[in-house]
N, C-alpha and C positions, 0 to 999 in steps of 0.2 A: 843662709847666714852663717857667720863665723862668730862664735861667742869667745871673747878674750878671758883669759884665766882670772882677771880681776873681777869680772862678773860672776864667774862660777863660785870664787871665794866668797864674795859679798853675799850671794845667795845662801850660803851654808852658815853665815854668821847670824847672830841675834840682830834682829831689825833688817833683814836682808830685802824687805820691801819689793821695790821694782825689779831688782836684780832676780829675786826669787820668783816673781811673776814671769819673767822672761825664761827662767829655768823650767818652770812649771809648764809653760807653752811648748818648750822643746819635749819634755816628758810626755805630753799629750798629743804629740805630733801636729801641733799647730804651726810650728816652726820646723824647718829642715836644716838642722845644724850640720856643718861640714867639719870633718876632722882629718887631719894629716899627721905624719910622724913627729914633726917638730911641736905641734900643739899638744899632741898626746903626751910627749915626753915633759912638756911644761906643766901640763895639768898634774901628772903623777908627782913631779918634784914638788910642786907648792902644796899639793893636797898631803904630801907626806911630812910637812913642817907642823908638828903638833902645837908649837908656840903661837901659830897664827890663829889656832881654834880654841884658844883658851875660853873665849866668850861664846863659843858655838852652843846652840840649843841642842845639837845632835852629838852623839858619841861618835868615836872614829868608826865603828861598825856601821852605825846609821849613815855616816857621811859616805862610807864606801859603797853601801847599798844605793844610795841616791846617785853617785857617780856611776855605778855600774848601769843603773837604768838610763842615765843620760847617754852613756857610751852605746847602749843598744839602740838608741834613737838616732845616733849620728851617721851621717853618710861618709864612708871612708874615701878620700880623695888623695891620690899620688900627686905630688908636685913634680914635675919633670923640668920646670924652667925656672930659674932664679932671677926674678925681675930686679931685685935689688933696688927698691924705691928710695933708698938712702934716708930712711927715717932718723930723726935725732938720736933715738935709741936703736941701735943695730938689732938688738934682741927682738924688736917688734916687726922687723921686715917679713918674717914668716907669716905673719897674719894677712898681709896684703897678698903675699904669693899664693897662700892657700885660698883666699877669696877669689883671686883671679882663676886659679885652676878649677875651683868649684863653680864658677860663674855665679858666685853668691851676689845677692843684692845689697848686703850690708855687712859690716863689722860692728858688733855691739861691744863697746868698751867704756870704761870710766876714764881712759886716757886719751881723750879727743885731741888735746894739744899736740902729742907726740905722733899718734897714729895718722893724723890728717895732714901732717906737714912734709910729706915725702916730696922729693924732686920730680918723680915720675907720677903722673896723675892718671887715674882711671875714672872718667867722668860718670860712669853708670854705677860705681861702687860708692855707697854711703857709709859714713862713719857716724854711728849713733850711740847716745847714752842708753841705758836701760830705760830711762824715763821717756826718751824720744822713740823707742822701738815700737811699742804698741800703737803710737799715733801715726808713725810713717809706714810701719808694716802691720797693719791690723790683722789680727788673727781671724781666719776665715770661719771659725766656729764661734 
């Protein structure tokens, strides 16, 4: 699976709920999150924006520890082919390209509208919300 940045951020904020449950499942190796260069750069950029985390229950140091733990569970995937699915937001194309390169079964995002509207379709790739994720991809443990 590929976890979009908006899910990671939501998991680190107060009331992270189902996003936090997905992150916890990644941290406990119940999910196998894929990570590539573009997504790592996006994670680092967004997590570096302190204004986003004013309401976070975690300090910056604690967020970094959680992020480091998450990174240690990610499977690094090089993306060698740019599929260009032509999503409404060009900046989201890298998610599908990573998912295809990783043979991922799903992208977990809060941005269903944009991520699932590409011109190029991959029938075996599901786009799920954090709420749908445990229902569609039950944790084996």
